KETIDREN-633139 format. One record per atom (N, C-alpha, C, CB): y, x, z; atom name. Coordinates in steps of 0.2 Angstrom, whole numbers, plus 5000, padded with zeros to 4 digits. Each point is the difference from the previous one (the first is absolute). Glycine has a CB too. Layout:
residues N
    py    px    pz  atome
     Y     X     Z     CA
...
end
This chain:
residues 232
    py    px    pz  atome
  4988  5029  5139      N
  5002  5003  4995     CA
  4999  4997  4992      C
  4999  5010  5010     CB
  4998  4987  4991      N
  4998  4997  4993     CA
  5006  4995  4997      C
  4987  5001  5002     CB
  5015  4998  4992      N
  5005  4997  4998     CA
  4998  4996  4993      C
  5006  5009  5005     CB
  4996  4987  4993      N
  5000  4996  4995     CA
  5005  4997  4996      C
  4991  5000  5004     CB
  5011  4999  4991      N
  5004  4997  4997     CA
  4997  4998  4993      C
  5010  5006  5007     CB
  4995  4990  4989      N
  4998  4997  4994     CA
  5000  5005  4994      C
  5004  4987  5004     CB
  4991  5013  4991      N
  5001  5004  4995     CA
  5006  5000  4995      C
  4989  5000  5002     CB
  5015  5008  4998      N
  5005  4998  4996     CA
  4997  5002  4993      C
  5011  5002  5010     CB
  4983  4999  4988      N
  4996  5001  4994     CA
  5002  4994  4994      C
  4991  5006  5008     CB
  5008  4988  4997      N
  5002  4992  4996     CA
  5007  5000  4999      C
  4990  4992  5006     CB
  5011  5003  4989      N
  5007  4998  5000     CA
  5002  4996  5005      C
  4999  5001  4990     CB
  5008  5000  5014      N
  5002  4996  5005     CA
  5002  4994  4998      C
  5002  5010  5004     CB
  4996  4985  4999      N
  5001  4992  5000     CA
  5006  5000  5004      C
  4988  4996  4998     CB
  5019  5001  4999      N
  5004  4999  5003     CA
  5005  4994  4998      C
  4997  5012  5004     CB
  5006  4984  5000      N
  5006  4996  4998     CA
  5006  5001  5002      C
  4993  4994  5000     CB
  5011  5005  4993      N
  5006  5003  5001     CA
  5004  4993  4997      C
  4997  5014  4999     CB
  5009  4983  5004      N
  5005  4996  4998     CA
  5006  5003  4998      C
  4995  4993  5006     CB
  5005  5004  4987      N
  5005  5002  4995     CA
  5005  4994  4999      C
  4992  5008  4993     CB
  5014  4995  5007      N
  5008  4997  5000     CA
  4998  4996  4994      C
  5010  5010  5006     CB
  4992  4984  4993      N
  5000  4996  4994     CA
  5003  5003  4992      C
  5003  4990  5009     CB
  5002  5016  4993      N
  5004  5003  4995     CA
  4996  5006  4999      C
  5012  4994  5003     CB
  4984  5008  5001      N
  4997  5008  4998     CA
  4995  5000  4994      C
  5000  5002  5013     CB
  5003  5003  4982      N
  4998  5000  4994     CA
  4994  5002  5000      C
  5009  5002  4996     CB
  4987  4995  4997      N
  4994  5001  5000     CA
  4997  5008  4999      C
  5001  4988  4997     CB
  5004  5015  5000      N
  4998  5007  4999     CA
  4999  5004  5008      C
  5008  5000  4989     CB
  4997  4997  5015      N
  4999  5003  5008     CA
  4993  4997  5002      C
  5013  5001  5003     CB
  4984  4994  4997      N
  4996  4997  5002     CA
  4993  5004  4997      C
  5007  4989  5001     CB
  4993  5013  4993      N
  4994  5003  4996     CA
  5000  5007  5003      C
  5002  4994  4989     CB
  5004  5009  5012      N
  5001  5008  5004     CA
  4998  5000  5007      C
  5010  5003  4993     CB
  4990  4990  5010      N
  4998  5001  5009     CA
  4992  4999  4999      C
  5011  4995  5007     CB
  4986  5001  4988      N
  4994  4999  5000     CA
  4995  5006  4998      C
  5005  4989  4996     CB
  4998  5014  4999      N
  4998  5006  4996     CA
  4999  5006  5007      C
  5006  4996  4986     CB
  5000  5004  5016      N
  5001  5006  5006     CA
  4994  4998  5007      C
  5015  5003  4997     CB
  4986  4991  5004      N
  4994  4999  5005     CA
  4993  5001  4999      C
  5008  4992  5004     CB
  4989  5006  4989      N
  4994  5001  4997     CA
  4998  5007  5000      C
  5002  4990  4993     CB
  5004  5014  5004      N
  4999  5008  5000     CA
  4998  5002  5006      C
  5006  5001  4992     CB
  4999  4997  5013      N
  4998  5003  5006     CA
  4996  4999  5005      C
  5007  5000  4998     CB
  4988  4994  4998      N
  4993  4997  5004     CA
  4995  5006  4997      C
  5003  4983  5000     CB
  4998  5019  4994      N
  4996  5003  4996     CA
  4998  5008  5001      C
  5005  4991  4992     CB
  5000  5012  5013      N
  5001  5007  4998     CA
  4995  5004  5006      C
  5014  4999  4993     CB
  4986  4997  5013      N
  4999  5002  5006     CA
  4992  4998  5000      C
  5012  4999  5004     CB
  4984  5004  5001      N
  4993  5001  5001     CA
  4997  5000  5007      C
  5001  5004  4991     CB
  4997  4991  5011      N
  4997  4998  5008     CA
  4993  4999  4998      C
  5012  4992  5007     CB
  4984  5010  4998      N
  4994  4996  5002     CA
  4998  4993  5001      C
  5000  5009  5005     CB
  4998  4988  4990      N
  4999  4993  5001     CA
  4998  4997  5006      C
  4997  5001  4991     CB
  5000  5003  5013      N
  4997  4997  5008     CA
  5001  5005  5003      C
  4992  4993  4999     CB
  5012  5011  5004      N
  5000  5007  5004     CA
  4996  5000  5004      C
  5010  5001  4999     CB
  4990  4994  5006      N
  4994  5001  5005     CA
  4992  5000  4998      C
  5009  4995  5007     CB
  4990  5002  4989      N
  4992  5000  4997     CA
  5001  5005  4995      C
  4995  4987  5002     CB
  5010  5016  4993      N
  4998  5006  4996     CA
  5000  5006  5005      C
  5004  4995  4990     CB
  4999  5007  5016      N
  5001  5005  5002     CA
  4993  5001  5004      C
  5014  4999  5000     CB
  4983  4996  5003      N
  4994  4999  5002     CA
  4994  5002  4996      C
  5005  4992  5005     CB
  4996  5006  4988      N
  4996  5001  4996     CA
  5000  5008  4998      C
  5002  4986  4996     CB
  5003  5017  5003      N
  5002  5006  4997     CA
  5000  5005  5006      C
  5008  4995  4990     CB
  4992  5004  5017      N
  5000  5005  5004     CA
  4996  4996  5005      C
  5011  5007  4997     CB
  4983  4991  5003      N
  4995  4997  5006     CA
  5002  5003  5006      C
  4990  4997  4993     CB
  5012  5010  5008      N
  5001  5001  5007     CA
  5007  5001  5003      C
  4991  5003  4998     CB
  5013  4993  4997      N
  5008  4996  5003     CA
  4999  4997  5005      C
  5005  4998  4990     CB
  5000  5004  5014      N
  5003  4994  5006     CA
  5006  4997  4998      C
  4996  5004  5008     CB
  5008  4998  4988      N
  5008  4998  4999     CA
  5002  5002  4995      C
  5003  5000  5010     CB
  5003  4999  4987      N
  5005  5004  4995     CA
  5005  4998  5001      C
  4993  5001  4992     CB
  5012  5003  5005      N
  5007  4999  4999     CA
  5003  5001  4993      C
  5001  5002  5011     CB
  5003  4993  4987      N
  5003  5000  4992     CA
  5007  5004  5000      C
  4994  4987  4997     CB
  5007  5019  4998      N
  5006  5003  4999     CA
  5002  4998  4993      C
  4998  5009  5009     CB
  5009  4990  4989      N
  5003  4996  4995     CA
  5004  5005  4997      C
  4998  4989  5004     CB
  5001  5015  4990      N
  5004  5006  4997     CA
  5001  4999  4995      C
  4996  5007  5005     CB
  5008  4996  4991      N
  5003  5000  4993     CA
  5001  5007  4998      C
  5005  4990  5001     CB
  4996  5011  4992      N
  5001  5005  4996     CA
  5007  5002  5003      C
  4992  4997  4989     CB
  5013  4998  5009      N
  5008  5001  5001     CA
  5001  5000  5008      C
  5005  4994  4989     CB
  4990  5005  5015      N
  5003  5000  5008     CA
  4997  5008  5000      C
  4999  4986  5006     CB
  4996  5016  4993      N
  4995  5007  5003     CA
  5005  5005  4995      C
  4984  4995  5002     CB
  5018  5004  4992      N
  5004  5006  4996     CA
  5004  4999  4994      C
  4990  5007  5004     CB
  5011  4986  4995      N
  5003  4999  4994     CA
  4997  5002  4993      C
  5009  5000  5007     CB
  4996  5003  4988      N
  5001  5000  4994     CA
  4994  5007  4999      C
  5014  4994  4999     CB
  4988  5010  5006      N
  4996  5008  5002     CA
  4994  4998  5000      C
  5007  5006  5007     CB
  4990  4989  4997      N
  4994  5000  5002     CA
  4997  4996  4995      C
  5002  5001  5012     CB
  5001  4995  4984      N
  4996  4996  4996     CA
  4999  5004  4993      C
  5005  4990  5006     CB
  4999  5015  4992      N
  4999  5005  4995     CA
  4993  5005  5003      C
  5016  5000  4997     CB
  4985  5001  5009      N
  4994  5004  5003     CA
  4994  4997  4996      C
  5005  5003  5012     CB
  4995  4991  4992      N
  4994  4994  5000     CA
  4997  5000  4992      C
  5007  4991  5011     CB
  5000  5009  4985      N
  4997  4997  4994     CA
  4997  5009  4995      C
  5011  4984  5000     CB
  4993  5019  5003      N
  4997  5008  4997     CA
  4993  5001  5003      C
  5011  5007  5000     CB
  4986  4993  5005      N
  4993  5000  5003     CA
  4997  4995  4998      C
  5003  5005  5009     CB
  4998  4989  4988      N
  4997  4997  4998     CA
  4998  5000  4991      C
  5004  4995  5010     CB
  5001  5008  4988      N
  5000  5002  4993     CA
  5001  4995  4995      C
  4992  5008  5004     CB
  5010  4986  5000      N
  5004  4995  4996     CA
  5007  4997  5004      C
  4988  4997  4993     CB
  5015  4999  5001      N
  5007  4997  5006     CA
  4997  4994  5001      C
  5011  5005  4997     CB
  4993  4992  5008      N
  5000  4994  5004     CA
  5003  4995  4994      C
  5002  5006  5013     CB
  4996  4988  4987      N
  5004  4994  4996     CA
  4996  4992  5002      C
  5004  5011  4989     CB
  5001  4986  5009      N
  4997  4993  5002     CA
  5002  4998  5008      C
  4990  5002  4991     CB
  5009  4991  5008      N
  5001  4998  5009     CA
  4995  5002  5003      C
  5004  4990  5000     CB
  4990  5014  5000      N
  4997  5002  5005     CA
  5002  5008  5001      C
  4990  4991  4997     CB
  5014  5012  5001      N
  5002  5007  5001     CA
  5008  5000  5000      C
  4989  5004  4995     CB
  5014  4991  5008      N
  5007  5003  5001     CA
  5001  5004  5006      C
  5004  4989  4994     CB
  5001  5015  5007      N
  5001  5002  5006     CA
  5001  4998  5005      C
  5002  5006  4994     CB
  4999  4987  5008      N
  5000  4996  5005     CA
  4995  4996  5002      C
  5008  5001  4997     CB
  4986  5002  5000      N
  4993  4997  5002     CA
  4998  5000  5006      C
  4998  5002  4990     CB
  5002  4993  5014      N
  4997  4999  5007     CA
  4992  5002  5001      C
  5010  4991  5000     CB
  4988  5015  5002      N
  4993  5003  5002     CA
  4999  4998  5006      C
  5001  5010  4995     CB
  4994  4986  5007      N
  4997  4997  5006     CA
  4995  5007  5001      C
  5001  4985  4999     CB
  4999  5019  5007      N
  4995  5006  5003     CA
  4996  4996  5005      C
  5007  5011  4997     CB
  4987  4988  5004      N
  4996  4998  5006     CA
  4998  5007  5004      C
  4995  4987  4995     CB
  5008  5014  5011      N
  4998  5005  5004     CA
  4994  4998  5004      C
  5012  5005  4999     CB
  4981  4997  5001      N
  4996  4997  5004     CA
  4997  5005  5005      C
  4999  4993  4991     CB
  5000  5003  5016      N
  4997  5003  5004     CA
  4994  4998  5005      C
  5010  5003  4999     CB
  4987  5002  5004      N
  4994  4999  5004     CA
  5003  5000  5007      C
  4991  5006  4993     CB
  5011  4990  5012      N
  5003  5000  5006     CA
  5007  5004  4999      C
  4989  4999  5005     CB
  5012  5008  4997      N
  5009  5001  4999     CA
  4998  5006  4994      C
  5007  4999  5014     CB
  4987  5002  4984      N
  5001  5006  4994     CA
  4999  4997  4994      C
  4996  5009  5007     CB
  5009  4994  4990      N
  5001  4998  4991     CA
  4994  5004  4997      C
  5015  4999  4999     CB
  4982  4996  4996      N
  4994  5002  4996     CA
  5000  4999  4993      C
  4995  4997  5009     CB
  5011  5001  4989      N
  5000  4999  4993     CA
  5007  4995  4996      C
  4986  5002  5003     CB
  5013  4996  4993      N
  5004  4997  4996     CA
  4998  4996  4995      C
  5007  5007  5003     CB
  4995  4986  4995      N
  5000  4997  4994     CA
  5006  4998  4995      C
  4991  4996  5006     CB
  5010  5005  4989      N
  5006  5000  4996     CA
  4997  4996  4995      C
  5006  5012  5003     CB
  4999  4985  4993      N
  4998  4996  4992     CA
  5007  5001  4997      C
  4992  4989  5003     CB
  5006  5012  4990      N
  5006  5001  4995     CA
  4997  4993  4996      C
  5002  5016  4999     CB
  5004  4982  4997      N
  5000  4995  4995     CA
  4999  5004  4993      C
  5007  4991  5007     CB
  4988  5007  4988      N
  5002  5006  4993     CA
  4998  4994  4994      C
  4996  5015  5006     CB
  5009  4987  4989      N
  5000  4995  4996     CA
  4992  5001  4995      C
  5016  5000  5001     CB
  4982  4996  4997      N
  4992  5000  4996     CA
  5001  4997  4994      C
  4992  4999  5010     CB
  5003  5001  4987      N
  5000  4996  4993     CA
  5003  4993  5000      C
  4990  5007  4998     CB
  5007  4989  5006      N
  5002  4992  5000     CA
  5006  4999  5006      C
  4987  4996  4995     CB
  5014  5009  5009      N
  5003  4997  5007     CA
  4999  5006  5005      C
  4995  4987  4998     CB
  5009  5011  5008      N
  4999  5004  5005     CA
  4994  5003  5002      C
  5007  4995  5002     CB
  4992  5010  5002      N
  4993  5002  5004     CA
  5004  5004  5004      C
  4990  5000  4992     CB
  5006  4997  5015      N
  5000  5003  5007     CA
  4994  5003  5003      C
  5007  4990  5002     CB
  4996  5017  4997      N
  4996  5006  5001     CA
  5002  5001  5007      C
  4998  5005  4988     CB
  4995  4995  5018      N
  5001  5002  5007     CA
  4995  5005  5002      C
  5005  4990  5002     CB
  4996  5016  5002      N
  4997  5004  5002     CA
  5002  5002  5008      C
  4998  5004  4987     CB
  4996  4997  5015      N
  4999  5002  5008     CA
  4999  5007  4999      C
  4993  4989  5006     CB
  5011  5015  4998      N
  5001  5007  5001     CA
  4997  5003  5007      C
  5011  4998  4991     CB
  4986  5007  5009      N
  5001  5003  5008     CA
  5006  5004  5000      C
  4988  5001  5004     CB
  5012  5002  5003      N
  5007  5003  5002     CA
  5000  5006  4995      C
  5000  4996  5012     CB
  4995  5007  4985      N
  5002  5006  4994     CA
  5000  4998  4994      C
  4996  5008  5006     CB
  5006  4984  4992      N
  5000  4998  4994     CA
  4995  4999  4995      C
  5008  5003  5003     CB
  4985  4997  4999      N
  4995  4998  4998     CA
  4997  4993  4998      C
  4999  5009  5006     CB
  5000  4989  4988      N
  4998  4993  4999     CA
  4994  4998  5005      C
  5004  5000  4987     CB
  4997  4996  5017      N
  4995  4996  5004     CA
  4996  4994  4995      C
  5009  5003  5013     CB
  4997  4993  4986      N
  4998  4995  4997     CA
  5006  4998  4993      C
  4993  4996  5013     CB
  5005  5001  4982      N
  5003  5000  4995     CA
  4998  4992  4997      C
  5001  5014  4998     CB
  5005  4982  5000      N
  4998  4994  4996     CA
  5006  4995  4998      C
  4990  5000  5006     CB
  5009  4998  4988      N
  5004  4996  4998     CA
  5000  4992  5003      C
  4998  5009  4991     CB
  5009  4991  5011      N
  5002  4993  5004     CA
  4999  4993  4996      C
  5009  5007  5007     CB
  4995  4996  4986      N
  5003  4995  4996     CA
  4998  5003  4993      C
  5010  4994  5008     CB
  4989  5001  4988      N
  5000  5003  4992     CA
  4998  4994  4995      C
  4996  5012  5004     CB
  5010  4988  4991      N
  4999  4997  4996     CA
  4996  5002  4992      C
  5010  4996  5008     CB
  4983  5002  4991      N
  4997  5002  4995     CA
  4994  4997  5000      C
  5005  5010  5002     CB
  4992  4989  4993      N
  4994  4997  5000     CA
  4995  5004  5001      C
  5005  4994  4994     CB
  4996  5013  5008      N
  4995  5005  5001     CA
  5001  5002  5008      C
  5001  5006  4986     CB
  5003  4989  5018      N
  5003  5001  5007     CA
  4994  5002  5004      C
  5011  4991  5000     CB
  4983  5005  4998      N
  4994  5000  5004     CA
  4998  5007  5001      C
  4997  4988  4997     CB
  5003  5016  4997      N
  4996  5005  4999     CA
  5004  5006  5004      C
  4995  4996  4987     CB
  5011  5004  5013      N
  5005  5004  5001     CA
  5000  5000  5008      C
  5006  4999  4990     CB
  4993  4995  5013      N
  5001  4998  5005     CA
  4994  5000  5006      C
  5010  4994  4991     CB
  4984  5010  5004      N
  4994  5000  5004     CA
  5000  5005  5006      C
  4994  4996  4988     CB
  5002  5004  5015      N
  4999  5004  5007     CA
  4998  5007  4996      C
  4995  4989  5009     CB
  5001  5011  4986      N
  4997  5007  4999     CA
  5005  5004  4995      C
  4989  4996  5001     CB
  5015  5000  4996      N
  5006  5004  4997     CA
  5003  5003  5005      C
  5001  4994  4991     CB
  5003  5003  5014      N
  5003  5002  5005     CA
  4995  5005  5004      C
  5008  4991  4999     CB
  4988  5010  5003      N
  4996  5006  5001     CA
  5000  5006  4998      C
  4996  4992  5002     CB
  5006  5009  4991      N
  5001  5005  4996     CA
  5007  5004  5004      C
  4994  4993  4989     CB
  5010  5004  5014      N
  5005  5003  5001     CA
  5001  5003  5008      C
  5003  4992  4990     CB
  4991  5006  5014      N
  5001  5003  5004     CA
  4999  5007  5003      C
  4999  4991  4999     CB
  5003  5010  5007      N
  5001  5010  4999     CA
  5007  5004  4997      C
  4987  4999  4997     CB
  5015  4996  4998      N
  5007  5004  4995     CA
  5006  5000  5004      C
  4996  4996  4988     CB
  5006  5008  5009      N
  5006  5002  5002     CA
  5006  5002  4994      C
  4992  5004  5011     CB
  5014  4996  4992      N
  5005  5002  4996     CA
  4999  5006  4996      C
  5007  4996  5006     CB
  4989  5008  4996      N
  5000  5006  4996     CA
  4996  4998  4995      C
  5002  5009  5008     CB
  4994  4987  4993      N
  4993  4997  4994     CA
  5006  4998  4995      C
  4987  4994  5009     CB
  5016  5001  4993      N
  5003  4997  4995     CA
  5007  5003  4998      C
  4995  4990  5005     CB
  5007  5015  4997      N
  5004  5004  4998     CA
  4997  5004  4992      C
  5004  5000  5013     CB
  4990  5000  4986      N
  4996  5000  4994     CA
  4999  4996  4994      C
  4995  5005  5009     CB
  5009  4989  4993      N
  4999  4993  4996     CA
  5006  4999  4997      C
  4993  4994  5007     CB
  5008  5006  4985      N
  5007  5001  4995     CA
  5000  4991  5001      C
  4998  5014  4989     CB
  5006  4984  5014      N
  5001  4993  4999     CA
  5003  4997  4992      C
  5003  5001  5014     CB
  5000  5004  4983      N
  5002  5000  4994     CA
  4996  4999  4996      C
  5006  5004  5002     CB
  4989  5001  4998      N
  4994  5000  4994     CA
  4993  4996  5002      C
  5003  5013  4997     CB
  4997  4987  5009      N
  4994  4998  5003     CA
  4996  5005  5001      C
  5000  4990  4995     CB
  5000  5014  5005      N
  4996  5006  4999     CA
  5000  5003  5008      C
  5003  5002  4985     CB
  4991  4999  5018      N
  4998  5005  5005     CA
  4995  5005  5000      C
  5004  4991  5006     CB
  4996  5012  5000      N
  4995  5006  5000     CA
  4997  4999  5009      C
  5008  5010  4988     CB
  4986  4993  5014      N
  4999  5000  5006     CA
  4998  4993  5001      C
  5008  5010  5002     CB
  4991  4987  5005      N
  4999  4996  5003     CA
  5002  4993  4997      C
  5000  5009  5008     CB
  5006  4991  4990      N
  5003  4993  4997     CA
  4997  4999  4993      C
  5011  5001  5005     CB
  4986  5004  4992      N
  4999  5000  4993     CA
  4992  4998  4999      C
  5009  5009  4996     CB
  4989  4991  5011      N
  4992  4996  5002     CA
  5000  4993  5001      C
  4996  5010  5006     CB
  5011  4987  4996      N
  5000  4992  5000     CA
  4999  4998  4994      C
  5007  4999  5007     CB
  4988  4996  4992      N
  4997  4995  4995     CA
  5005  4995  4999      C
  4988  5003  5002     CB
  5013  4995  4993      N
  5002  4994  4998     CA
  4996  4994  4999      C
  5009  5007  4996     CB
  4990  4987  5008      N
  4995  4994  5002     CA
  5001  4996  4994      C
  5001  5000  5012     CB
  5004  5001  4986      N
  5002  4994  4993     CA
  5003  5004  4996      C
  5003  4990  5007     CB
  4994  5015  4988      N
  5003  5003  4994     CA
  5005  4995  4995      C
  4989  5008  5000     CB
  5012  4985  5000      N
  5003  4996  4995     CA
  5007  4999  5005      C
  4987  4992  4992     CB
  5013  5010  5015      N
  5006  5001  5003     CA
  5004  5006  5002      C
  4994  4992  5002     CB
  5006  5013  4992      N
  5002  5007  5002     CA
  5007  5000  5003      C
  4992  5005  4991     CB
  5012  4990  5006      N
  5007  5000  5002     CA
  5001  4999  5007      C
  5001  4995  4989     CB
  4994  4999  5015      N
  5000  5000  5005     CA
  4997  5004  5006      C
  5002  4993  4993     CB
  4994  5011  5004      N
  4996  5005  5004     CA
  5004  5006  5000      C
  4989  4996  4996     CB
  5016  5006  4998      N
  5005  5006  5003     CA
  5005  4997  5003      C
  4998  5009  4991     CB
  5004  4985  5008      N
  5005  4999  5005     CA
  4998  4999  5008      C
  5006  4994  4990     CB
  4986  5004  5010      N
  4999  5001  5008     CA
  5000  5007  5002      C
  4993  4991  5001     CB
  5006  5014  4995      N
  4999  5007  5000     CA
  5008  5004  5003      C
  4990  4998  4991     CB
  5013  4998  5004      N
  5008  5002  5002     CA
  5003  4997  5005      C
  5002  5001  4990     CB
  4996  4993  5014      N
  5003  4997  5005     CA
  4997  5005  5006      C
  5001  4986  4993     CB
  4993  5016  5008      N
  4997  5004  5004     CA
  5003  5006  5000      C
  4990  4996  4999     CB
  5012  5007  4996      N
  5004  5006  5001     CA
  5007  4999  5003      C
  4993  5004  4990     CB
  5009  4993  5006      N
  5008  4996  5003     CA
  4999  4998  5007      C
  5003  4993  4988     CB
  4992  5004  5014      N
  5000  4998  5008     CA
  4999  5006  5004      C
  4995  4989  4997     CB
  5000  5016  5000      N
  5001  5006  5005     CA
  5005  5005  5000      C
  4990  4999  4999     CB
  5014  5001  4996      N
  5006  5005  5000     CA
  5005  4997  5004      C
  4999  5005  4987     CB
  5002  4987  5014      N
  5005  4996  5003     CA
  4999  5002  5008      C
  4999  4990  4990     CB
  4993  5009  5011      N
  4999  5002  5007     CA
  5000  5008  5003      C
  4994  4989  4997     CB
  5006  5015  4997      N
  5000  5006  5002     CA
  5009  5001  5001      C
  4988  5003  4992     CB
  5016  4995  5005      N
  5007  5000  5001     CA
  5002  4996  5006      C
  5001  5002  4988     CB
  4996  4992  5014      N
  5003  4995  5005     CA
  4997  5004  5008      C
  4998  4987  4990     CB
  4995  5016  5008      N
  4997  5000  5007     CA
  4998  5008  5000      C
  4995  4986  5000     CB
  5000  5017  4995      N
  4997  5005  5002     CA
  5004  5007  5000      C
  4992  4993  4996     CB
  5012  5009  4999      N
  5005  5005  5000     CA
  5006  4999  5006      C
  4998  5002  4987     CB
  5003  4992  5017      N
  5004  5001  5005     CA
  4995  5002  5007      C
  5009  4990  4994     CB
  4985  5008  5005      N
  4994  5001  5005     CA
  5001  5007  5001      C
  4991  4991  4996     CB
  5007  5011  4998      N
  5000  5009  4999     CA
  5006  5004  5002      C
  4993  4999  4990     CB
  5012  4999  5009      N
  5007  5002  5002     CA
  4999  4999  5009      C
  5007  4996  4988     CB
  4992  4999  5014      N
  5001  4998  5007     CA
  4996  5005  5005      C
  5003  4987  4996     CB
  4989  5015  5000      N
  4995  5003  5003     CA
  5003  5009  5000      C
  4990  4990  4994     CB
  5012  5011  5000      N
  5004  5008  5001     CA
  5005  5001  5004      C
  4998  5002  4990     CB
  5005  4993  5011      N
  5007  4999  5004     CA
  4997  5001  5008      C
  5007  4991  4990     CB
  4987  5005  5010      N
  4999  5001  5008     CA
  4994  5006  5002      C
  5004  4986  5002     CB
  4996  5016  4993      N
  4993  5006  5002     CA
  5003  5005  5003      C
  4992  4999  4990     CB
  5005  5003  5016      N
  5004  5006  5005     CA
  5000  5006  4996      C
  4995  4997  5012     CB
  5010  5008  4990      N
  5000  5004  4997     CA
  4996  5007  5003      C
  5012  4994  4996     CB
  4988  5010  5001      N
  4994  5005  5001     CA
  5005  5006  5003      C
  4989  4997  4987     CB
end
């Protein structure tokens, strides 16, 4: 059941042979397209190691690859943006971004998910991953990659612990546009006040992550369960 493939979070290295008469413009466009594709998806760096670390009780996992364009197109994109309270923009948030969802198993029983998203930070991309139980509660939070002089503080385990047990309902009370929150999200402390932009980016990425998982997984599960419920 274990699967592993190279991370699409990193730029794809690729050799292309161009005809002598290929224009410089065409060459630039191909290179730019390749780099952009390599930047938008997000996989675990080492799935076997990371799954075992985030779900010690797991015995295996499966991977599913989805995108907004595949699951619902423009209507779904608008719905996600409305729920997020912000518009998607940039190479990290195109409608065809490939999202990798890890389904975690203990024996034949599914016990949770791992999902990551890319988010634009102050100085570059941030990769935010969450491990979720079957009800959508955060079991683990961590920043896999971050370009910032304060990355160490935001990637510290104590910062991640503040997200444990939180759900999408908690993040519904976080306004990504203003950075204001109430409830449990308001209690999350920024360990690097000098990096306020990156702190807010991490919170936005978490809310986006939970919304996408709700649309891709949890809403369909709820629909299936209601359809399978015995009639009284």
